[in-house]
TORMARDO-111371 format. One record per residue: x, y, z negated of N, C-alpha, C, O in turn; residue in one letter. Coordinates in pm, whole numbers, plus 32768, in hexadecimal, padded with zeros to 4 digits. Atoms other than C-alpha are relative to their C-alpha. Example, Ala and Ser with C-alpha at 12.3 -4.5 7.8 and 13.67 -1.06 7.14 Angstrom:
80597F89800084CE7E3E7CF4805A8078800080C280767FBEA 7FAE7F89800685577F967D367FB3806D7FB77FE680DC7FA6S 
This chain:
7F827FCE801C2D7EC54460BC80537FAA7F9D80207F8A7F32X 7FB2805A80542E99C46F6026804880587F9B807E80BF7FC3X 7FBE7FCB80602F26C4DC5EE880507FA97FA980217F397F96X 7FAD806680493037C43D5E117FFC80357F6D802480A67F4FX 80057FE9808F2FFDC4335C9880847FE27FC080A9801D7F5BX 7F6F8028802D315AC38D5C6880497FCB8077801E7FD180EAX 7FBC804B7F953258C2D75D267FB77F8280287FBB7F59809CX 804D80857FEA3182C19C5D0B7F76801080197F3D7FB68057X 80967FEE7FE7301EC2295D177FDC8063805E7FF880DA8053X 80327F977FA22F81C2BC5E397F5F7FF3800D7F267F897FF7X 80917FE780002E14C3325E667FDA803E808F8018809D80BFX 80337FD77F722D57C3605FBD7F6F80167FF87F217FBB7FDCX 808E7FD780002C15C4195FCD7FCD803380837FED80A380ABX 80327FCF7F832B62C42C61127F967FA8802D7F8D7F367FFFX 807480477FCA2A2CC3BE61D27FA77FCA7F9C7F737F5C7FB1X 80588035806B2963C3986090802A7F937FB17FD77F4D7F76X 7FD0806980472A48C2AB5FF2807B803A7FB080B480A27FCFX 7F917FD5804F2B57C2BA5EE2804D7F7F7FF180167F1D7FC0X 7FAC806E80022C7CC1C75EFB807280227F9980A280937F93X 7F827FF1804C2D96C1915DF780557F89801F80257F18802CX 7FA280707FE42EC8C0C55E3D806E80047F9A80B380697F8FX 7F8E800E805F2FBAC0525D2F80687FA78022804F7F2F802BX 7F98805E7FD43104BFC85D9180347FC17F79804680027F12X 7FC280478075318CBEB95CA48096800E7FFC80D57FCB7FAAX 7F677FF77FF432F7BF1F5CFE802B803E7F797FE280877F37X 7FB47FCF806B33EABF6A5BEA807B8031803080A0801680A2X 7F887FC27FC3352BC02A5BFE80597F8B8026804E7F1C7FF3X 7FA780677FC1363EBF715CC6804B7FA77F8D80597F2D7F9BX 7FB1803D805E3704BF1D5B897FB07F8B7FB77FE47F1D7FA2X 805F8065802C35D7BE605AF07FEA7F9480587FF57F1E8037X 8021806F7F8C357EBDB25C3580797FB5800A80667F3B800FX 7F8180487FF536EFBD455C5080137F9A7F8B803E7F287F9DX 7FF2805E807636EEBCB25AF07F8F7F9380067FAC7F227FE1X 8068805D7FF33596BC055B3180207F94805C800A7F1E8043X 7FD880637F963617BB685C6C806A7FA47FD680607F2B7FEEX 7F9A804080263753BB005BD97FDA7F977F8C80117F297F88X 80308059805E369CBA655AAB7FAE7F83804C7FC37F0D8033X 8045805F7FA735B3B9B35BA180527F8D804380387F15803BX 7F9D80607FC336D6B91C5C6880457FA77FA380567F307FBEX 7FC4805280693782B8AD5B2A7FA67FA27FCB7FD97F357FB4X 805880558029364CB8075AB17FE97F9280647FDD7F1F803BX 800D805E7F903622B7565C0480797F9B800B806F7F228021X 7F7F80547FF23796B6E95C0B80117FA17F8180537F397F88X 7FEF80548083377EB65E5A9D7FA17F8A80177FC47F187FF7X 806480747FEA364AB58C5AFE80367F9F807280317F258062X 7FBF805A7F9C36F3B5085C3F80727FB17FBD807C7F397FD5X 7F99804780383821B4AD5B717FC47F997FA680027F2F7FA4X 803F805E80513743B3EE5A807FCD7F8B80517FDA7F15802FX 802F806F7FAC369EB3385B9E80727FA4803880687F2A8049X 7F75804A7FC73800B2D95C27801D7FA67F8A80187F2C7F98X 7FD9805280763861B2635ACE7FA57F827FDE7FD67F167FBDX 805680668010372FB1955AA680127F94806680137F1F8042X 7FE7805B7F933768B0EE5BF380777FAC7FF280807F3A8020X 7F7C8058801138C2B0825B9180057FB07F8F80697F6C7F7CX 8006805480713859AFDC5A597FC77F8380307F6E7F7C8086X 802D80937FDB382CAE665A717F6D7FE47FD67F40801B7F72X 80858023802936C6ADD15A6C7FFE7FC27F7C80567F727F5BX 800E8032807F364EAD855914803C804C7F98802280337F23X 7FC37FA1805F371BAE9058707F9980617FB77F5A80B27FFCX 80637FB980483640AF3357607FFF8099801B7F9980DD800DX 7FF47F6A7FE636C4B09457BC7FB3801E80807F81808D808DX 80587FE67F7D3614B07659197F6F802C7FCE7F3D80908000X 80817FE8802E34C1B07358587FFF809B7FC77FAA80ED7FE9X 7FF37F6F8039352FB1B857918005806680667FC280CD8064X 7FEC7F9A7F8B35A7B25F58D37F73800F80507F4B807E8073X 80877FF47FC23456B21559787FA4805F7FB97F6880B87FF5X 80557F9E8054339BB2C058588034808580137FE980E18033X 7FBC7F787FF33489B3DD58687FE8804180817FCF80B98089X 80177FD37F7D3462B3F759D67F6B8030801E7F5080838076X 809B7FE07FEF32E0B41059BC7FEF808A7FCE7FAE80E08008X 800D7F6C80313307B54058DD805580648052802D80D88062X 7FAB7FA97FA53419B5D359B87FA6801E807D7F9B809380A1X 804F7FE97F893334B5AD5AEB7F8D805F7FE67F7180B68037X 806E7F9A80263211B6615A39803C808B7FFA800780E78038X 7FD47F7D801032E9B78159D7804380358087804980AD80A1X 7FC67FD17F7E3394B7875B2E7F8C803980597F9E809C80A0X 807A7FC97FB9323BB7BC5BC97FDF80817FC57FCA80DF8012X 80217F74803931F1B8DA5AD88066805F801E804080CE8042X 7F8B7FA97FE3333FB97B5B0A7FFB8021809C8005809480C6X 80037FE87F693327B94D5C8A7F8F8066801F7FA680D0805AX 807F7FAA7FEE31CFB9E85C95801680947FCC7FEE80F28011X 7FE87F7B80493237BB135BA9806D80418057806380BA8069X 7F8C7FC87FAB3377BB505C877FCB802C80867FED809880B7X 80457FCD7F8032A3BB575DCB7FB680737FEA7FC180D0803AX 80567F9A801D31AFBC3B5D2B804F80807FF1802880E6802AX 7FB47F85801432BCBD335CBA804480288083805980A08097X 7FBD7FD87F7A3366BD295E1B7F9D802680667FC0807980BAX 805A7FEF7F8C3231BD305EF97F6E80187FD37F1580218028X 80927FFA802630F4BD585E297FD180977FEE801D80F57FD6X 80577F8880072FF1BE6D5E1D7F837FED7FB17F4A7F807FB5X 808E800B802F2EB9BEAE5D597FB5806F80437FDC80E3803BX 80487FB47FB62DB7BF445E287F6C801C7FC97F2D7FB97FA4X 80737FE680292C71BFF95DBD7FBD805680657FF980AF80A1X 80437FA27F902B61C08E5EA67F7380087FC77F387FAB7F91X 808F7FD880342A17C13A5E4F7FBF803180857FE0809B80BBX 80377FE77F8A2947C1385F787F727FAE80077F647F3E7FD7X 808180537FDD27D5C0D85FE27FC27FC57F817F877F5A7F84X 804880308082275CC0B25E7880427FA17FBE800A7F657F62X 7FB780738053286BBFC35E09809080427FD580BE80AB8000X 7F717FF0802029BDBFC65D68803A7F7F802080067F197FF1X 7FBE80767FD82AA2BEC95DFD809980017FC080E680607FD2X 7F73800C80312BE4BE5A5D4980407F7E803580007F158034X 7FC0805B7FBF2CDBBD845DEA80987FFD7FDD80E080617FE8X 7F67801B80172E35BCF55D8980337FCC808380117F5D80AEX 7FD680257F672EE7BCF15EE880947FD87FEF80EA801E7FB8X 7F7480277FFD3019BC255F1280197FCD80967FE17F6A80C3X 7FE6800D7F6C30A4BC3260817F84801780437F6F7FD680AAX 807F7FE57FBF2F50BCBB60DA7F887FA57FEB7F187FB8801BX 806B8061801A2E94BB9060587FD9800B7F67802C80367F17X 802D800180842DCABB765F157F69800C7FF77F2680398053X 80957FF77FFE2C67BB5F5E947FE180807FD2801E80B77F77X 80427F8980242B9CBC8D5E897F837FFA7FB67F277FB87FE8X 807A8014803F2A94BCB05D8B7FB4808E7FEC7FE280F57FBCX 80517F827FF82976BDA35DB07F9A80097F797F697FA87F40X 80677FE580722899BE465C987FAA807180247FDF80D9804CX 80517F947FE3276EBF195CCF800F807A7FA9801B806A7F2FX 7FD77F87804427A7C07F5C667F8D80147F987FAD803E7F28X 806A7FE4805E2643C0945BBC800D7FAF7F7C7FDD7FD57F11X 7FF3805E807F26A7BF6B5ACD807D80187FB080987FD07F4FX 7F787FDA804927F8C00B5A5A7FDE80587F937F9F80C07FA4X 80067FA3807227FCC0955904808080077FAE80D37FAE7FBDX 7F957FED805A28FAC10B580B80997FFF804D80F97FC1801DX 7F847FFC7FB02A15C14D590B806480577FA8804280C67F7DX 7F8E7FB680452B5DC1BD5858806E7FAF7FDB807F7F3E8009X 7F7A803680282CA1C16F57B37FEA7F7F7FA17F8C7F7C7F52X 8000807980652CD4C02056FA804180297F9180A7806D7F98X 7FB97FE6807C2D23C03C5596806A7F9B7FED804E7F237FE6X 7F88805780022E7BBFAC5578804D802B7F87806680A17F6DX 7FA57FEC806B2F4BBF71543E808F7FE9802E80B57F768042X 7F7C800D7FC030AFBFB654BC80637FA67FB980C57F7A7FF4X 7F9F804F8043315BBEF453B77FCC7F697FFA80147F1A7FBDX 802B80777FFE3095BDBE53E7804D7FA1805280857FCD80B6X 7FC280687FAA3128BC7F54737FC57FEE8085800E7FDB80E6X 804980147F853016BC60557D802380758065802E806280DEX 7FE57F827FA93063BDC755FD808B7FE8803180A57FFE80A7X 7F69800A7FD631DBBD7D560C800C7F9C8065805C7FAD80C1X 7FF580747F9831A9BC3756D17FB58032807A7FE2801A80EAX 80467FDA7F8A30ACBCD057AF804A806C805B8039806D80D5X 7FAB7F977FB93197BDF9581380827FCE802180CD801B805CX 7F7B802D7FCF32CBBD1C584880007FE4809C7F9D7FB880D7X 7FDC80197F66335BBD0059B37FD57F8680347FAA7F8080A7X 801880857FC73321BB9559D27F7E7FCC7FF97F637F568010X 80A280208011319FBBA559957FC0805B805C7FE880CF806CX 805A7FB07FB0309FBC1D5A817F9280217FA07F457FC87F7CX 80547FC8805F2FD2BCF05997800F808D7FDE802E80E08034X 7FEF7F7A80352FDDBE2258C77F92806B802D7FA780E38042X 807C7FA77FD42E77BEA2592A7FF680747F96800C80617F1EX 801C7F8980522E30BFFE58A07F7D803D7FFA7F5A80857F9DX 80877FDB7FEA2CD8C041591A7F957F907FF77FB57F1A8004X 806A806980012B88BF8E58F97F7480437FF37F6480B57FC7X 808A7FDF800F2A17BFA859057FB07F857FEF7FE67F187FFFX 8064805F802028DABED958B27FB77FF380847F94805680C4X 8057801C7F902822BE3159CF7FA17F897FDE7FC87F157FD6X 8063806D802126E1BD75597880307FB87F7F80207F3E7F73X 7FDC803D807F276CBD39581B80847FC57FF280B07F9C7F87X 7F7B80447FF228B8BCB75893806980758000805A80DA8045X 7F8F7FA07FF329FABD77585080697FE4807480A77F7A807FX 7F9F80147F862AD0BDAE598E807680657FD4806480D67FA6X 7F7C7FA980122C3CBE30596480477FFF808980497F9E80D5X 7FA97FE57F882D11BEB95A7A806D80647FE7808180827F71X 7F927F9980112E30BFB75AA680757FC77FCC80A47FF27F63X 7F8B8043802A2F58BECD5A94807180627FFB808B80B28055X 7F827FC38017308DBF5F59FF7FFF80AF800D806280F58023X 80017F7280023017C0C459FA802E803A7F84800780077F1AX 7FD67FBB807330C5C1B059097F8F80497FBC7F23804F7FF7X 806F7FA4803F2FF1C28B58127FD7807180537F5E8089805EX 801F7F917FBC3006C3B758E77FB67FD880807F54801980A6X 804780227F892F9EC30E5A1C7F7A7FCD7FE87F217FF08036X 80808031802B2E7DC25C59797FAC80747FE27F408081801CX 804A7F8580262E0AC3A358DA7FDD8052806B7F72808F8064X 802A7FAD7F8C2E0EC4565A287F9E7FB880557F4A7FF88094X 805980487FA52D59C3405ADE7F6D7FF77FCE7F117FEF801FX 8082801180392C2EC32859E77F9D806D80357F3380488068X 80647FA77FD22B8AC47E5A3F7FE87FF3809D7F7A800880D2X 800680157F662BD0C43D5BB17FA07F9580197F4B7FA28071X 806080737FDD2B18C2F35BA57F7B801E7FCC7F1B7FF3800BX 80847FE3803929FAC3745ACB7FB2806580687F3B80578080X 802A7F9E7F9C29D0C49C5BCE7FD27FAF80817F6A7FCB80BCX 801A80517F7E29D9C3995CF57F7A7FB37FE97F217FB4803EX 80738053802E28D7C2B85C397F87805F800B7F2680418051X 80787F9E7FFE27EEC3EE5BFE7FD68027808F7F5E802D80AAX 80207FDE7F7B2801C4505D6D7FC47F95804B7F6E7FB0809FX 8030806C7FC227BEC2F45DDE7F707FE27FCC7F1B7FBA801CX 808F801380352683C2D45CF97FA5807080397F2F80588052X 804C7FA07FC52613C4205D827FCA7FDE80927F577FF480B8X 801F80337F772621C3945EE77F927F977FFD7F3E7F988057X 805A806980062553C2695E7C7F7180327FE77F0F7FFF801DX 80837FD4801B243BC3385DEB7FC0805A80707F4680678077X 80227FAF7F982430C41E5F197FC57FA4806D7F5D7FC080A9X 8030804A7F862411C30260197F8B7F9E7FE37F5A7F5B803FX 
């Protein structure tokens, strides 16, 4: 049965599995601002490329602009990826057959990582200091991040739940704990 925790979060429980889908979409006004900013960044870079081409060979400004363009290209890739994520991205979780699978999906593609249910410990909310610089950066619209949930798997900390608000994250923790408990029971029965 499909249930909606919020406008962005849906939960599907059937056939012995639990699936959670989190959309990366933001309200239209924020998306418009992000796309506008991305296009402006692209146009600025293209203008700098044009200006560099127009300079005569041997002009020292050409070297400066080349270094500037290297930084511009790096941030253009970051901005482009974040913009695509906000427009077409989803975070997918599935608990089935003794594993938890987490996938960041962009246009249906992405790397899925699986974790054995028996090795998962300390599932819960991540302690976040809302006034910290790191938290502010991670929750900004131009960054793919803002994870709110986590667990330990074989001593390694795994974080997930991109851009969940406090209410969504708090509602998902008991649901996930219950699904993990049910999955562990299945493993002991078989």
